[in-house]
N, C-alpha and C positions, 0 to 999 in steps of 0.2 A: 421530447421524443415524439415523432410523428406517427401516424397510423401504420405506416409501412414497417416501422421498426418496433411496434408495440410488442412487449414480452408477454407470453401467456401467464395468467395468474396461477395456474395449477402446476403442482410439482409432485413427484412421487418419492417417498423415502427410499434411499438406497445406500447400502454399506459399501464403501469404496475398497476394492480389493486389488491385488497385484495385476490381475487381468484387465481391470479398468484402467490402471495406469498405462498399460501397454496399448490399449485401444485409443485412449485420448491423445497419446503422444506419437502415434505412428503416421500422422497426417503429413502430406507433402505439400500442402498449400499454406501460404501465409495467412495468419489470422489478422484481421483489421481491428482497430480500436472498438468499433461498434459491436463486433461479434464478441470480443472479450467482455465488454460491458453487459451485453445481454446474458451471457453465461453467469457472470457475477451476480446479476440481478436474480436469476433463477436460484442461485445458491442462497442468496439472502431470503428469498421467498420460502425456500425449503426450511431454513432456520426458524422462520416464524410459524410455518405450518406444523413443524415437529419440534416445538420449543423444549419439550422434555428430553429430547435426544441430543441436544447440542448445548455447549457451554454458553450460558446467557451473557458472559463477559466478553465474548468475541464479537467483533464488528468487521464487516466486509464493505470496502469502499470502492467507488468507481475510479476509472483511469484519470479522470479530470482532476482528482485530488492531488496527485503528484505534479501534474502540469501546472497547477496553481502555485505550488512551491517553487518550481523551476522558473516560471515567468516572473514572480516577484523577486526572487533572488538575483536573476540576471538583470532586472531593472535596477536594483540597488547597485549592482556592480557597474552598470553603465553610468549611473548618476554620480558614482564616487570618483570616477576618473582614475589617474595613476596613483593617487595617494592612498596607502593602505589604512592610515588612521581615519580617513574620511569614511571608508567602507565600514570599518568597525563601529564607528559612531552611528552610521545609518542603520546597521543591523541591530545595535543595542536599543535604538529608539523606534524600531519598526513596530507598526501596529497593523493587525489584520483588519480588512474591511468586513462589513456586515455579511456579505455574500459567503465569505469563507467561514465565518463563525456559524453560519447556518448548517455547515457540514456536521458540526458537533451537536447541533440542536435538531437534527433529523431532516431538515428541509434541503433536499438534494435533487439533482436532475433526474435520477432514476428512482423507481419505487422500492418498497420493502426496506427502507432505512430504519435505523433505531438511534435514539439519543445515545450519547456517549456516557451518560450517567451510569456509574458502576462498571464501565468498560475496563478491561485489563489488557486485551490484545486487539490490535488493529491490523487487518490484512489488506494490502494494496497491491495492484499490479502496476509496475512502472515501465513506461515505454521510453527507451533510450535511443535517440537519433532516428526515431520512426523505423527502427530496425530490430532492436533487441527488447523482448519483454522479460522482465524480472519480477519475481514474487518478493514482496516486502512483508515482514512480520515485525510489528512494533510492539515491544513489551513495555507497557507503561510503568509497571512497578519497578522494573529493573533498569529503566532508562536506556534501553538497548533497541537497536534497529538491525534486524537480521535480513540479509539478502540471499535469495536462492535463485540460481540460474544454472542451466545444464552446460553452459560453455563460458563461465566467467573468466577463464584464462585469456580470452580475447582482449580483456582489459588489463593494462598494468595497474598497479595499486594507485599511482598518482592520478591516472585518468579516471579510474573508478571513483576515487574520492571526490572528484569534481561533480559527479552525478549525484552523490548522496549528501553533499554539503548543504543543499537547500533544505533538506529534512533535518540534518543535524543542527543547523543554526536557527531555523524558523519554526520547527515543530514545537519546541518547548514554549515558545511565545503563544502559539495557538492554544495550548493547554491552559495557560494562566489567564489569557484574555477571554476565553470562552466562559469562564466562571461556572462551569458545569462539572468540573473534575475534582470536586472536594473530597471524593473518596480516596484520592491518592495522597501519599505522605507529603508533608511540607518540604522534605528534602527533594522530592521530584519536582514539585511546583516551583521551588526557588531556583532551580538550575537554569542558568542562562542559555547554555547550549550543551549538546551531548557530544562525547568524544568519539574518535575513530580508532578502533582496536586492530584493524587490518583483517586479512583473510584468515578464516579458521580452517587450517589444513587437516584437522582431524575428522571433518565431516566428509563422507563419501556419498555424493548424490548420483542418481541415475543420469547417464549422459546419452547424447545422440549427436551424430555428425550432420544431420539434416538441418540446414539453416532455417527452414520454414517451421520447425517445431518449437521455436521460442515461446510462442503464445500458448500452445497447448501444454507445454511443460510448466509454465508459470501457474496455470490453473490447476494442474495436477499436483504441484507442490503444495498449494494452499489446501486442496482437498485432503491431502495426506496429513496436513498439520491440524485440520479441524478435528477435535476429539468428538467421538460419538459415544453415547451411553446405550449399551445393548439392553 
C-alpha cells in the first residue's frame, strides 16, 4: 500500500443499525477493489481496538485472498488439458506456496491482520468478473461456505458453482498445509474438499436494483454478520 492509499489507524466503535444498512447501500457509484479493501482494513482495526466487543474467533480478509484461489484454480485447469482425471490428480496433489500460507500466519498486504489460530469464521469479499462483489462467510467448524449477494439470481446455479469451486477444492488444503489450525476437529482437517449444497431459498436478504450497490451491500452483509457484545 503506498502513501496515497494508507488507511488511518484510528477507528470509532459503532453499533450497526438498520439506518446504517440503508446509508451504506444507497450509493450509486461503483466501489473499486482498493476502496473495499480500505473499508475491510478499518473493520479489522476496529476489531483490534475493541476486542472485548467482537468475537475473537472471527477473521476479516482482503479481496486478494479469493483472487489467489481463482488464479491457482484456473492455472490447474489450464495445465490439465481436456482430461478430467489429470485435473483431479493436479488438485489432489496441489500445494500452496509460502505467500499464501502467510495469510494464515498474519503476514498480509493490508494491516490489522490476525493469525488464524483459534479462528472459527473467515469473512471475505469476492469480486466476480470485476463486476459483482459478494460477501463470503466461511464456517470452519461446519465445513461450510456461505455466499451473500443482493442479486444472486443473475447467476444460474451452474455458473455460480464455477466461481466458488476454487474455494471448495483448494481451501481445505490451505487449512491442513498451514499447520496452524489444530483447534479444528480431525474430521474437518482430513476432508479433501467441501461439497456444494446449492442455493438456500429460505434466506431473504435485502435487495437493490442499483447495479453499483454490489460493493456496499457486500460490506453491509459482513457488518450485519459480525456479532457485537453490548
